[in-house]
C-alpha positions as CSV (number, residue, x, y, z in Angstrom):
1,X,4.1,-15.1,-32.0
2,X,5.4,-15.9,-28.5
3,X,7.9,-18.7,-27.9
4,X,6.1,-19.5,-24.6
5,X,5.7,-23.3,-24.5
6,X,3.3,-23.9,-21.5
7,X,-0.3,-24.4,-22.5
8,X,-2.9,-21.8,-21.5
9,X,-5.9,-23.5,-20.0
10,X,-7.7,-20.3,-19.0
11,X,-7.5,-16.8,-20.4
12,X,-8.9,-14.3,-17.9
13,X,-7.7,-13.2,-14.4
14,X,-6.9,-10.1,-12.4
15,X,-4.1,-7.7,-13.0
16,X,-1.2,-8.2,-10.5
17,X,-0.2,-4.5,-10.2
18,X,-2.1,-1.6,-8.6
19,X,-5.1,-1.7,-6.2
20,X,-7.7,-1.0,-9.0
21,X,-8.1,-4.8,-9.7
22,X,-8.6,-4.7,-13.5
23,X,-9.5,-7.9,-15.4
24,X,-6.9,-9.1,-17.8
25,X,-7.2,-11.6,-20.7
26,X,-4.3,-13.3,-22.5
27,X,-4.4,-14.3,-26.1
28,X,-3.8,-18.0,-26.5
29,X,-1.8,-17.6,-29.7
30,X,0.2,-14.3,-29.2
31,X,0.3,-14.4,-25.4
32,X,-0.4,-10.7,-25.3
33,X,-2.4,-9.3,-22.4
34,X,-5.5,-7.2,-22.9
35,X,-8.5,-6.2,-20.8
36,X,-11.9,-7.8,-20.4
37,X,-15.1,-6.3,-19.1
38,X,-14.5,-7.2,-15.5
39,X,-16.3,-5.6,-12.5
40,X,-13.8,-2.7,-12.3
41,X,-12.6,-2.0,-15.8
42,X,-16.1,-2.4,-17.3
43,X,-15.1,-1.5,-20.8
44,X,-12.0,-3.7,-20.8
45,X,-9.6,-0.8,-20.5
46,X,-6.1,-1.4,-19.0
47,X,-3.0,0.7,-18.4
48,X,0.6,0.1,-19.7
49,X,1.5,-2.2,-16.8
50,X,-1.5,-4.4,-17.4
51,X,-0.6,-4.6,-21.1
52,X,2.9,-5.9,-20.1
53,X,1.7,-8.1,-17.3
54,X,2.2,-11.4,-19.1
55,X,5.9,-10.6,-19.7
56,X,6.8,-11.5,-16.2
57,X,5.2,-14.9,-16.7
58,X,7.3,-15.7,-19.8
59,X,10.5,-14.0,-18.6
60,X,13.6,-16.2,-19.0
61,X,15.0,-15.1,-15.7
62,X,12.2,-16.8,-13.7
63,X,13.2,-19.0,-10.8
64,X,12.4,-22.6,-11.7
65,X,13.9,-24.6,-8.8
66,X,14.8,-24.0,-5.2
67,X,18.3,-22.6,-4.6
68,X,20.7,-22.8,-1.7
69,X,23.5,-20.4,-0.9
70,X,26.9,-22.0,-1.6
71,X,29.7,-19.6,-0.9
72,X,29.1,-16.4,-3.0
73,X,26.6,-18.1,-5.4
74,X,23.5,-20.3,-5.4
75,X,23.1,-23.9,-6.4
76,X,19.9,-25.8,-7.3
77,X,18.5,-28.2,-4.7
78,X,15.4,-30.4,-4.5
79,X,12.2,-29.3,-2.8
80,X,12.7,-31.9,-0.2
81,X,16.1,-30.6,0.6
82,X,14.9,-27.1,0.7
83,X,12.0,-27.9,3.1
84,X,14.3,-30.0,5.2
85,X,16.8,-27.2,5.5
86,X,14.1,-24.6,6.4
87,X,12.5,-27.0,8.9
88,X,15.8,-27.7,10.6
89,X,17.0,-24.1,10.8
90,X,13.7,-22.6,11.9
91,X,13.2,-25.4,14.5
92,X,16.7,-24.8,15.9
93,X,16.0,-21.0,16.1
94,X,12.7,-21.7,17.7
95,X,14.2,-24.1,20.3
96,X,17.1,-21.8,21.2
97,X,15.5,-18.4,21.1
98,X,11.7,-18.9,21.2
99,X,9.0,-18.1,18.6
100,X,9.6,-14.3,18.5
101,X,13.0,-15.0,17.0
102,X,11.2,-15.8,13.8
103,X,9.6,-13.2,11.5
104,X,7.4,-13.5,8.5
105,X,6.9,-11.0,5.7
106,X,3.6,-11.5,3.9
107,X,2.8,-9.9,0.5
108,X,0.3,-7.3,-0.7
109,X,0.9,-8.7,-4.2
110,X,-0.3,-12.2,-3.4
111,X,-3.7,-13.7,-2.7
112,X,-5.9,-13.6,0.3
113,X,-5.6,-17.3,0.7
114,X,-1.8,-17.3,0.6
115,X,-1.6,-14.4,3.1
116,X,-4.1,-16.0,5.4
117,X,-2.2,-19.3,5.5
118,X,1.1,-17.5,6.2
119,X,-0.4,-15.4,9.0
120,X,-2.1,-18.5,10.5
121,X,1.3,-20.3,10.4
122,X,3.0,-17.5,12.3
123,X,0.4,-17.5,15.0
124,X,0.4,-21.3,15.3
125,X,4.1,-21.0,16.1
126,X,3.4,-18.5,18.8
127,X,4.6,-15.2,17.2
128,X,2.8,-12.1,15.9
129,X,5.9,-11.2,14.0
130,X,4.1,-10.9,10.7
131,X,3.6,-7.8,8.5
132,X,3.1,-6.8,4.9
133,X,4.1,-3.8,2.8
134,X,0.9,-2.0,3.6
135,X,3.1,-1.0,6.6
136,X,5.1,1.1,4.2
137,X,2.1,2.6,2.4
138,X,-1.2,3.2,4.2
139,X,-0.7,2.0,7.8
140,X,-1.0,5.6,9.0
141,X,-4.3,6.0,7.1
142,X,-5.7,2.8,8.5
143,X,-4.6,3.6,12.1
144,X,-6.3,7.1,12.0
145,X,-9.5,5.9,10.3
146,X,-9.9,2.9,12.6
147,X,-9.4,5.2,15.6
148,X,-12.0,7.8,14.5
149,X,-14.4,5.8,12.2
150,X,-14.0,2.2,13.4
151,X,-12.9,1.1,9.9
152,X,-9.7,1.8,7.9
153,X,-11.1,0.9,4.4
154,X,-12.3,3.1,1.5
155,X,-15.7,4.3,2.7
156,X,-17.2,4.5,-0.8
157,X,-17.3,2.6,-4.1
158,X,-15.7,3.7,-7.3
159,X,-19.1,3.7,-8.9
160,X,-20.9,6.0,-6.4
161,X,-17.9,8.4,-6.4
162,X,-18.8,9.5,-9.9
163,X,-21.7,11.3,-8.2
164,X,-19.4,13.8,-6.4
165,X,-19.5,17.5,-6.9
166,X,-15.9,18.0,-5.7
167,X,-12.9,15.8,-5.4
168,X,-10.3,16.7,-2.8
169,X,-7.2,14.7,-3.8
170,X,-4.5,14.8,-1.1
171,X,-1.0,13.4,-1.5
172,X,-2.1,11.2,-4.4
173,X,-1.6,11.1,-8.1
174,X,-4.3,8.7,-9.4
175,X,-3.8,9.8,-13.1
176,X,-0.4,8.0,-12.9
177,X,-0.7,5.6,-10.0
178,X,-4.3,4.4,-10.6
179,X,-5.0,5.3,-14.2
180,X,-8.2,3.3,-14.7
181,X,-9.7,4.8,-11.6
182,X,-8.8,8.2,-12.9
183,X,-9.7,7.8,-16.6
184,X,-12.8,5.6,-16.2
185,X,-14.4,7.0,-13.1
186,X,-13.0,10.4,-12.1
187,X,-12.3,12.0,-15.4
188,X,-15.7,11.4,-16.9
189,X,-17.2,13.1,-13.8
190,X,-14.8,16.0,-14.1
191,X,-15.8,16.5,-17.7
192,X,-19.4,16.7,-16.5
193,X,-18.6,19.4,-13.9
194,X,-17.0,17.8,-10.8
195,X,-14.3,20.2,-9.5
196,X,-10.9,19.1,-8.3
197,X,-8.8,20.4,-5.5
198,X,-5.3,18.9,-5.6
199,X,-2.9,19.1,-2.6
200,X,0.6,18.0,-3.7
201,X,4.1,19.4,-3.8
202,X,4.2,18.7,-7.5
203,X,2.1,19.5,-10.6
204,X,1.2,16.1,-12.0
205,X,-1.2,14.7,-14.5
206,X,-3.8,14.7,-11.7
207,X,-3.3,18.5,-11.3
208,X,-4.2,19.3,-14.9
209,X,-8.0,19.3,-14.5
210,X,-7.8,20.8,-11.1
211,X,-9.5,24.2,-10.3
212,X,-7.3,24.5,-7.2
213,X,-3.7,23.3,-6.7
214,X,-2.3,23.8,-3.2
215,X,1.5,23.0,-3.5
216,X,2.1,22.1,0.1
217,X,5.7,21.8,1.4
218,X,6.5,18.2,2.2
219,X,6.0,17.6,5.9
220,X,3.5,20.5,6.4
221,X,0.2,18.9,5.7
222,X,-1.2,19.5,9.2
223,X,-1.0,23.3,9.2
224,X,-2.5,23.3,5.7
225,X,-5.4,21.0,6.6
226,X,-5.9,22.9,9.8
227,X,-6.2,26.1,7.8
228,X,-8.9,24.5,5.6
229,X,-10.8,23.3,8.7
230,X,-10.5,26.7,10.3
231,X,-11.8,28.4,7.2
232,X,-14.8,26.1,7.3
233,X,-15.6,26.9,10.9
234,X,-14.8,30.6,10.9
235,X,-17.0,31.2,7.8
236,X,-19.9,29.2,9.2
237,X,-19.6,26.5,6.5
238,X,-19.7,23.5,8.9
239,X,-22.8,21.3,9.0
240,X,-24.3,21.8,12.4
241,X,-27.1,19.3,11.9
242,X,-24.6,16.5,11.1
243,X,-22.3,17.5,13.9
244,X,-25.1,17.5,16.4
245,X,-26.4,14.1,15.3
246,X,-23.2,12.2,14.7
247,X,-20.3,13.7,16.6
248,X,-19.6,14.2,20.3
249,X,-17.5,16.5,22.5
250,X,-17.0,19.1,19.7
251,X,-17.2,22.4,21.7
252,X,-13.5,22.6,22.6
253,X,-12.3,21.6,19.1
254,X,-14.6,24.1,17.4
255,X,-13.3,26.8,19.7
256,X,-9.8,25.8,18.8
257,X,-10.5,26.1,15.1
258,X,-12.2,29.5,15.6
259,X,-9.0,30.8,17.1
260,X,-6.6,29.4,14.4
261,X,-4.7,32.1,12.4
262,X,-5.4,30.9,8.9
263,X,-2.9,33.1,7.2
264,X,-0.1,31.9,9.5
265,X,-1.0,28.2,9.1
266,X,-1.2,28.5,5.3
267,X,2.1,30.4,5.1
268,X,3.8,27.7,7.3
269,X,2.6,25.1,4.7
270,X,4.1,27.2,1.9
271,X,0.7,28.0,0.3
272,X,-0.9,31.4,-0.3
273,X,-3.9,31.8,2.2
274,X,-6.5,32.9,-0.3
275,X,-6.4,29.7,-2.5
276,X,-6.7,27.8,0.8
277,X,-9.8,29.7,1.7
278,X,-11.2,29.3,-1.8
279,X,-10.6,25.5,-1.7
280,X,-12.2,25.2,1.7
281,X,-15.3,27.0,0.5
282,X,-15.5,24.8,-2.6
283,X,-15.3,21.6,-0.5
284,X,-17.6,22.7,2.3
285,X,-20.4,24.1,0.0
286,X,-20.6,21.1,-2.2
287,X,-23.6,18.9,-1.9
288,X,-21.3,15.9,-2.1
289,X,-17.5,16.0,-1.8
290,X,-15.1,13.0,-1.7
291,X,-11.6,12.9,-0.4
292,X,-8.9,10.7,-2.0
293,X,-5.7,10.2,-0.1
294,X,-2.4,8.6,-0.9
295,X,1.1,8.0,0.4
296,X,1.9,11.7,0.2
297,X,-0.2,12.0,3.4
298,X,0.7,8.7,5.1
299,X,4.5,8.3,4.5
300,X,5.7,10.6,7.3
301,X,6.9,10.1,10.8
302,X,3.7,12.0,11.7
303,X,1.6,10.2,9.1
304,X,-1.2,9.2,11.5
305,X,-1.4,12.8,12.7
306,X,-1.6,13.9,9.1
307,X,-4.6,11.7,8.5
308,X,-6.3,12.7,11.7
309,X,-6.1,16.4,10.5
310,X,-7.6,15.3,7.1
311,X,-10.5,13.4,8.8
312,X,-11.7,16.6,10.5
313,X,-12.8,17.9,7.1
314,X,-15.6,15.4,6.3
315,X,-16.7,15.4,9.9
316,X,-17.1,19.2,9.9
317,X,-19.1,19.2,6.6
318,X,-21.0,15.9,6.8
319,X,-19.3,14.7,3.6
320,X,-19.4,11.1,4.7
321,X,-21.9,8.2,4.8
322,X,-23.6,8.9,1.5
323,X,-22.7,8.4,-2.2
324,X,-20.1,10.7,-3.6
325,X,-18.4,11.5,-0.3
326,X,-16.1,9.9,2.3
327,X,-12.4,9.2,2.8
328,X,-11.0,6.9,0.1
329,X,-7.4,5.7,0.4
330,X,-6.0,4.6,-3.0
331,X,-4.2,1.3,-2.4
332,X,-0.9,0.7,-4.1
333,X,-0.8,-3.1,-4.8
334,X,-3.5,-5.3,-6.1
335,X,-4.1,-6.9,-2.6
336,X,-3.0,-4.3,-0.1
337,X,-6.6,-4.3,1.2
338,X,-6.9,-8.1,1.3
339,X,-3.5,-8.8,2.9
340,X,-4.5,-6.5,5.8
341,X,-8.0,-8.0,5.9
342,X,-6.3,-11.4,6.4
343,X,-4.5,-10.1,9.5
344,X,-1.0,-10.2,8.2
345,X,-0.2,-7.4,10.7
346,X,1.7,-7.7,14.0
347,X,-1.1,-6.3,16.2
348,X,-4.1,-7.3,14.2
349,X,-5.9,-10.7,13.6
350,X,-7.9,-11.6,10.5
351,X,-10.9,-9.3,10.3
352,X,-9.1,-6.5,12.3
353,X,-9.5,-8.1,15.7
354,X,-6.8,-7.1,18.2
355,X,-4.2,-9.6,19.4
356,X,-4.7,-8.0,22.8
357,X,-8.4,-8.8,22.9
358,X,-9.5,-12.0,24.6
359,X,-12.8,-12.0,22.7
360,X,-11.0,-11.6,19.3
361,X,-8.5,-14.3,20.1
362,X,-11.4,-16.6,21.2
363,X,-13.1,-16.0,17.9
364,X,-10.1,-17.1,16.0
365,X,-9.5,-20.1,18.3
366,X,-12.9,-21.4,17.5
367,X,-11.9,-21.5,13.8
368,X,-8.2,-22.5,14.1
369,X,-8.2,-24.8,17.1
370,X,-5.5,-22.8,18.8
371,X,-5.3,-19.4,20.5
372,X,-3.2,-16.7,18.8
373,X,-0.4,-15.2,20.9
374,X,-1.3,-12.1,22.9
375,X,1.8,-9.8,22.5
376,X,2.0,-7.6,19.4
377,X,4.8,-8.5,17.1
378,X,7.3,-6.4,15.2
379,X,6.4,-4.3,12.2
380,X,8.3,-4.9,8.9
381,X,10.9,-2.1,9.5
382,X,11.3,-3.0,13.2
383,X,11.8,-6.7,12.2
384,X,14.4,-5.9,9.6
385,X,16.3,-3.7,12.0
386,X,16.2,-6.6,14.5
387,X,17.8,-9.1,12.0
388,X,20.8,-10.7,13.6
389,X,19.9,-9.3,17.0
390,X,16.5,-10.5,18.4
391,X,15.3,-11.9,15.0
392,X,17.4,-14.9,13.9
393,X,15.2,-16.4,11.1
394,X,12.9,-14.8,8.5
395,X,10.6,-15.8,5.7
396,X,10.2,-13.1,3.1
397,X,7.3,-13.8,0.7
398,X,7.0,-11.8,-2.5
399,X,8.6,-8.6,-1.1
400,X,11.9,-6.8,-1.7
401,X,12.9,-4.9,1.4
402,X,16.4,-4.4,0.2
403,X,14.9,-1.9,-2.2
404,X,11.7,-0.8,-0.6
405,X,12.7,-0.1,3.0
406,X,14.2,3.3,4.1
407,X,17.8,3.9,4.9
408,X,18.7,1.0,2.6
409,X,22.4,0.8,3.6
410,X,21.4,-0.2,7.1
411,X,18.7,-2.6,5.8
412,X,21.3,-4.4,3.7
413,X,23.6,-4.7,6.7
414,X,20.8,-6.3,8.7
415,X,19.9,-8.6,5.9
416,X,23.5,-9.7,5.8
417,X,23.6,-10.4,9.5
418,X,20.5,-12.6,10.0
419,X,21.2,-16.2,10.9
420,X,18.9,-17.8,8.3
421,X,16.8,-16.1,5.6
422,X,14.3,-17.7,3.2
423,X,13.1,-15.6,0.2
424,X,10.1,-16.9,-1.7
425,X,9.8,-15.0,-5.0
426,X,9.7,-15.1,-8.8
427,X,13.2,-13.8,-9.5
428,X,16.5,-13.4,-7.8
429,X,15.7,-10.0,-6.4
430,X,18.0,-7.7,-4.5
431,X,16.7,-9.2,-1.3
432,X,17.2,-12.7,-2.6
433,X,20.9,-12.0,-2.8
434,X,21.0,-12.2,1.0
435,X,19.0,-15.5,1.3
436,X,20.2,-18.9,2.5
437,X,17.3,-20.6,0.6
438,X,15.4,-19.2,-2.4
439,X,12.0,-20.7,-3.3
440,X,10.6,-20.2,-6.8
441,X,7.1,-18.8,-6.6
442,X,4.1,-18.6,-8.9
443,X,3.2,-15.5,-11.0
444,X,-0.3,-14.0,-11.1
445,X,-1.2,-16.1,-14.2
446,X,-0.3,-19.3,-12.3
447,X,-2.3,-18.6,-9.2
448,X,-5.8,-19.5,-8.0
449,X,-7.5,-17.5,-5.2
450,X,-8.9,-14.2,-4.4
451,X,-7.7,-10.6,-4.1
452,X,-9.4,-7.5,-2.7
453,X,-9.1,-4.2,-4.5
454,X,-9.1,-0.6,-3.2
455,X,-12.9,-0.2,-2.9
456,X,-13.3,-3.6,-1.1
457,X,-14.3,-5.7,-4.1
458,X,-13.2,-9.3,-3.7
459,X,-12.4,-11.0,-7.1
460,X,-11.1,-14.4,-8.2
461,X,-7.8,-14.9,-9.9
462,X,-7.5,-17.9,-12.2
463,X,-4.5,-20.0,-13.1
464,X,-4.0,-19.6,-16.8
465,X,-1.0,-22.0,-16.9
466,X,1.4,-24.0,-14.7
467,X,4.5,-22.5,-13.0
468,X,7.7,-23.1,-15.0
469,X,10.1,-25.9,-14.4
470,X,10.0,-27.3,-10.9
471,X,8.3,-24.2,-9.4
472,X,5.1,-24.8,-7.5
473,X,2.0,-22.7,-6.7
474,X,2.6,-20.4,-3.8
475,X,-0.3,-21.8,-1.7
476,X,1.1,-25.3,-2.0
477,X,4.5,-24.1,-0.9
478,X,3.1,-22.3,2.1
479,X,0.9,-25.2,3.2
480,X,3.8,-27.7,2.9
481,X,6.0,-25.3,5.0
482,X,3.2,-25.0,7.6
483,X,2.8,-28.8,7.8
484,X,6.5,-29.2,8.6
485,X,6.8,-26.3,11.1
486,X,3.5,-26.3,12.9
487,X,1.9,-28.8,15.3
488,X,-1.5,-27.9,13.7
489,X,-2.9,-29.1,10.4
490,X,-2.6,-27.0,7.3
491,X,-4.0,-29.6,4.8
492,X,-6.4,-28.0,2.5
493,X,-7.9,-29.9,-0.5
494,X,-8.3,-26.7,-2.6
495,X,-8.0,-22.9,-2.6
496,X,-11.8,-22.8,-2.2
497,X,-11.5,-24.7,1.1
498,X,-9.1,-21.9,2.4
499,X,-11.5,-19.2,1.2
500,X,-14.4,-21.0,3.0
501,X,-12.3,-20.8,6.2
502,X,-11.6,-17.2,5.6
503,X,-15.4,-16.5,5.5
504,X,-15.5,-18.0,9.0
505,X,-12.4,-16.2,10.3
506,X,-13.0,-12.7,8.7
507,X,-16.4,-11.3,9.6
508,X,-16.2,-8.8,6.7
509,X,-16.1,-11.8,4.3
510,X,-19.0,-13.6,5.9
511,X,-21.7,-14.5,3.3
512,X,-19.3,-14.4,0.3
513,X,-19.4,-17.2,-2.2
514,X,-16.3,-18.6,-4.0
515,X,-18.5,-19.6,-7.0
516,X,-20.1,-16.2,-7.3
517,X,-16.6,-14.7,-7.5
518,X,-15.7,-16.7,-10.6
519,X,-16.3,-13.9,-13.0
520,X,-17.8,-11.2,-10.7
521,X,-17.1,-9.5,-7.4
522,X,-18.5,-9.1,-4.0
523,X,-17.7,-6.1,-1.8
524,X,-17.3,-6.4,1.9
525,X,-19.3,-6.3,4.1
526,X,-22.1,-8.4,2.7
527,X,-25.4,-7.0,4.0
528,X,-28.3,-9.4,4.6
529,X,-30.0,-10.1,1.3
530,X,-27.5,-8.1,-0.7
531,X,-25.0,-10.5,-2.4
532,X,-23.2,-7.6,-4.1
533,X,-22.0,-6.1,-0.8
534,X,-22.1,-2.6,0.7
535,X,-21.0,0.3,-1.4
536,X,-21.2,3.1,1.1
537,X,-20.0,2.6,4.7
538,X,-21.0,4.6,7.8
539,X,-24.4,5.7,6.4
540,X,-26.2,5.9,9.8
541,X,-23.4,5.7,12.4
542,X,-19.7,5.2,12.8
543,X,-18.3,1.8,13.7
544,X,-17.1,3.1,17.1
545,X,-18.2,2.0,20.5
546,X,-21.0,4.6,20.7
547,X,-21.5,5.0,17.0
548,X,-20.2,8.6,17.0
549,X,-17.0,10.3,16.0
550,X,-15.2,13.5,17.1
551,X,-13.1,16.4,15.8
552,X,-9.4,16.0,16.7
553,X,-7.1,18.8,17.7
554,X,-3.9,18.1,15.8
555,X,-0.7,20.0,16.3
556,X,2.0,20.4,13.6
557,X,4.9,17.9,13.9
558,X,8.1,19.1,12.3
559,X,9.8,16.7,9.8
560,X,12.4,14.4,11.2
561,X,15.1,15.7,8.9
562,X,16.1,19.3,9.6
563,X,17.3,21.2,6.5
564,X,20.9,22.3,6.6
565,X,22.3,25.2,4.7
566,X,21.8,24.7,1.0
567,X,19.8,21.5,1.4
568,X,16.6,20.6,-0.5
569,X,13.7,18.3,0.5
570,X,13.6,15.0,-1.3
571,X,10.2,13.5,-1.8
572,X,9.4,10.2,-3.6
573,X,6.7,8.6,-5.6
574,X,5.7,6.4,-8.6
575,X,5.7,6.7,-12.4
576,X,3.1,5.0,-14.6
577,X,5.6,2.7,-16.3
578,X,6.9,0.9,-13.2
579,X,5.6,-0.7,-10.0
580,X,6.8,-0.9,-6.4
581,X,10.4,-2.0,-6.2
582,X,10.6,-2.5,-10.0
583,X,11.5,-6.2,-9.5
584,X,8.8,-7.2,-12.0
585,X,8.5,-4.2,-14.3
586,X,12.2,-3.5,-14.8
587,X,12.2,-6.9,-16.6
588,X,9.4,-5.9,-19.0
589,X,10.5,-5.0,-22.5
590,X,7.4,-2.8,-23.1
591,X,7.9,-0.8,-19.9
592,X,11.7,-0.4,-19.9
593,X,11.4,1.0,-23.4
594,X,9.0,3.6,-22.0
595,X,11.2,4.5,-19.0
596,X,14.4,2.6,-18.4
597,X,15.9,4.7,-15.6
598,X,15.1,7.3,-12.9
599,X,15.7,11.0,-12.9
600,X,15.7,13.9,-10.3
601,X,13.0,16.5,-10.8
602,X,14.4,19.9,-9.7
603,X,12.9,23.4,-9.9
604,X,14.6,25.9,-12.3
605,X,15.4,28.3,-9.5
606,X,17.1,25.6,-7.4
607,X,18.9,24.2,-10.6
608,X,20.2,27.7,-11.5
609,X,21.5,28.3,-8.0
610,X,23.6,25.1,-8.4
611,X,24.5,25.7,-12.0
612,X,22.6,22.5,-13.0
613,X,21.2,22.2,-16.5
614,X,18.5,19.8,-17.8
615,X,20.1,16.4,-18.5
616,X,23.2,17.0,-16.3
617,X,24.4,14.1,-14.1
618,X,24.1,15.1,-10.5
619,X,24.9,13.6,-7.1
620,X,22.1,13.6,-4.5
621,X,23.5,12.9,-1.0
622,X,23.0,13.1,2.8
623,X,24.6,11.5,5.8
624,X,22.8,8.2,4.9
625,X,24.4,7.8,1.5
626,X,24.4,9.2,-2.1
627,X,23.1,8.4,-5.6
628,X,24.0,9.6,-9.0
629,X,21.1,10.5,-11.3
630,X,20.1,12.6,-14.3
631,X,18.6,16.0,-13.6
632,X,15.2,17.0,-15.1
633,X,14.7,20.7,-14.6
634,X,11.0,21.5,-14.4
635,X,8.7,24.0,-12.8
636,X,6.3,21.1,-12.0
637,X,8.2,20.6,-8.7
638,X,8.1,23.5,-6.2
639,X,11.1,25.5,-5.3
640,X,13.0,23.9,-2.4
641,X,11.9,20.3,-3.2
642,X,13.2,17.6,-5.5
643,X,11.5,14.3,-6.6
644,X,12.7,10.8,-7.4
645,X,10.8,7.5,-7.9
646,X,11.5,4.4,-5.8
647,X,11.3,1.8,-8.6
648,X,15.0,1.4,-9.4
649,X,17.8,-0.5,-7.6
650,X,20.3,1.9,-9.3
651,X,20.0,4.7,-8.4
652,X,18.4,3.5,-5.2
653,X,16.4,6.4,-3.7
654,X,15.9,4.6,-0.4
655,X,19.7,5.0,0.2
656,X,18.7,8.5,1.1
657,X,15.4,8.1,3.0
658,X,15.2,8.1,6.8
659,X,13.9,5.3,9.0
660,X,12.3,7.3,11.8
661,X,8.9,5.8,12.4
662,X,5.5,7.2,13.1
663,X,4.8,6.4,16.8
664,X,1.4,4.9,16.1
665,X,1.5,3.2,12.7
666,X,5.3,2.7,12.6
667,X,5.4,3.9,9.0
668,X,8.7,5.5,7.9
669,X,9.2,9.0,6.6
670,X,9.7,8.6,2.8
671,X,8.4,12.0,1.8
672,X,10.8,14.4,3.5
673,X,14.5,13.7,3.4
674,X,17.1,16.5,3.6
675,X,19.6,16.2,0.7
676,X,22.4,18.1,-1.0
677,X,22.3,18.2,-4.8
678,X,25.5,18.9,-6.7
């Protein structure tokens, strides 16, 4: 029996972890989490993180009252004192330096309503300095897809993707990172005959059922994808009917691909040419082939270019706009899609309007009663690096940049230099250590509102219980903050009232019903007469100005880190037991028993050259810092590459990662860092 003493008034909600959006139920007596037959996990299946999800709610380390920095420690203060201090400090910064001296970090792990209110607050103050951690995950994917297709979301539904003949999985490991998608949707199709091509530097659980594994060198996705595209064109496997009907200006690009040296490009990517040709044939000849893409593609300083190279494949073959096809980014957190839909991005308004567009600003002004500012703001990494320089005050909501941002030593220096920092979270995270004021937030089981999963399904979360102690619901905190800081009203009588405004401000959510989301889902966009929403996007045309797309000539961009003598490439990723910065899962008894610490995967050839044995303690270092970690010698990682996860504060892998940014999406290069292992 649990010693949890708050009553449970409801029992079902949505899992707070990955972008799948599984339904969870909590037993009123034992307080153990299980699954219920929700729209996504239709058989009630859940993963280990879902099973442990209620542990964060009951954790004794939860923040229960506002805290203020007092010397080297924090002391409890009242809510009035906390709000008074924030109001005073932010107002002083605003008056002295202007609105762009303030920055707001939204959260992909919080509700649509909360993100919407925080974004609206930032704009009401006159700044577009608002971003969310989608910047660190899929901003490159969204940038390329919006440029070429007119939309940056998953083009298909999980249900229709079970109709695919081939899955091309690029830089993603859904068997570990999105286990319910893999086991409940993809694996049953694979068992019935769907083939898998896996492009990844490592052999993972996703690789096991693959007919083709292309172990690309980190940072060399473009030459590999170009080799695949060139094979399709040179062997006459491209769909000329689709190209003629739905693409424009293709002659030069087709001529370029006909001239590509496939062997040279494959070898540059570290992959034998013949498996590349075989994979290209399998993908192109399929009746229906779907692409899944993850952070292995996007987290590079050329991430947008990587995705542009990937988008050529469905455009050449016509594998888009019908069931079982398309480009399908696998979102990392349970509301990455929704936080971006709500416009918590420095250049993007709710519904993906541009801050530079007068028409888009006018549309929001009609809803808000004020015009959003016109100048794009700073991205998350840009803002952090400006702390103490041009950014003097920041509000960090449900994020932990001290762990998640690259080149962590510099990030922590900037956190320490900002004039005034507010952290709004569940626990005293590594980032909260730098705060002037810490506000206690509400966990997933204490929250009302909606979240949007990876295939665009909007679902309702339900408050199962009250926040602990003097903690308040997040939406209440944000609205009170906005009432104090803004000249515009943020008084909402309910979460539903905020959602109703969202359906007016976000065109994709028009036609949705808060009541219908109580136990079901609606997928954006809602077509006329179809309350369930649109499963397959881009059926007849692309969402571009002329309805057409084009092939893009993409040149290889070398990694930012050049390898020195004896150095290896460090790449990073997730493990099934933990989540994001680990701020929540490292506290879970179930999950820490499964995996309590990180390790370095290293190929046996590289290990032998350095006299490293399995289980040895090794130092991984570069000019940004060093970490000490246990070596795991395994052929699952290719020679010349090592792997660590980013869930742990010690060892903190982001001490080693670089902060050079993609010029378009401003995403950092997490997947290629030159390191020495000794």
